[in-house]
Structure formats: C-alpha cells, structure tokens
N, C-alpha and C positions, 0 to 999 in steps of 0.2 A: 517479576522482571525477566525481561528477555533480552539477550546479546544479538544484535542485527549485524551481520557481516557487511563490509561496503558492497555495495550492487546487489544486495540480497531484497527481492520482492517480499513485502510482508503486509498483512491485513488482519485484522482481529475484528470479532463480534463479542460484546459484552452480554452477559445472560443476566445481569441485574443492574438495576438504575444508578447504583452507587458505586463506581469502579475508579479506580486509579491505576493506570497502566504506565508502566515505565521501562525504557528501553535504553540500551547503553550502545552507543556508537564509537567510532575510531577518530571522530573528528568535530569540529564546530558545523552548525548548519550551514549550508551553502545554497542558498535559493538557485543559482544558475545549474547547480547540478541535480536539483529537485526533478523527480519524474514521478510519473504514474500510470497504472494502467487501469481499466475498468474493472471493477470489484467484480459484475456479474458477467464477465466474458465467457459465453460457453466454451471457447476453445479450452480454458482453464479447468472448468468442471466444477468449481466449489459450490456445495451444496449450503448456502447461509440460511436456510429456513427462512421463515417469513421476514422479511426485511421492511421497515418503516421508512420509506425513501425520504420523507420530510425531516428525518432526523440525521440523513447523510450531507455532508458539506458540498459545495457547488463544486470545489475542485474533484472531489470524488465522483459527483454525479457527471462530470463533463470530461473525465478521463478517456482517454482512447482505449480501443481494444487492443490487446496486445500485436497483433498483427499490423496495426496502425500506427503503433506507437514510436518513439525516437529512442526507445530504451537499447541501448546499445553496448551495454555493459560487458567489458572483457576480464574475465579474473587475471590479476597480476597487473593491469595496466590503470593508471589512474588519469 
C-alpha cells in the first residue's frame, strides 16, 4: 500500500502477473481533477525497462508529455 498525497504524480510497474496495488488518497475520485503525464517522457527519465505497450491503457498511451500537460498543481491550493 502506498499513500499518494494530493497533486503527487505517481506510477508503478508490476514485476509479476498477479498483483493488487492499493493506494490511499485524501478524498473521493474527482474525474474533473484527473490528470496524467506520459509515462515514458524523456524529460522525467524513468527507466521502466521493457514495457509491453499492448498492456497500457489508452489513457496512459495518450497522456501528454509533462511540458505539454495542464498539470498545474500548487501545494497548499485546491
């Protein structure tokens, strides 16, 4: 289990086929506040290893690069 603070960008990759990932947030899901950034953005530089793109969601595949995103979270503001 992982706690994800408000506005925190997060991602994970499983190492086995049988995984349950749970995370705790501070409020109910709000679709209008949902944002994403491209998982393989070279500006972020995460080495995910080999990724089977056929297993990625369309949301993840079509997410913008960080520089092109509308992620404008400022800590302490809602």
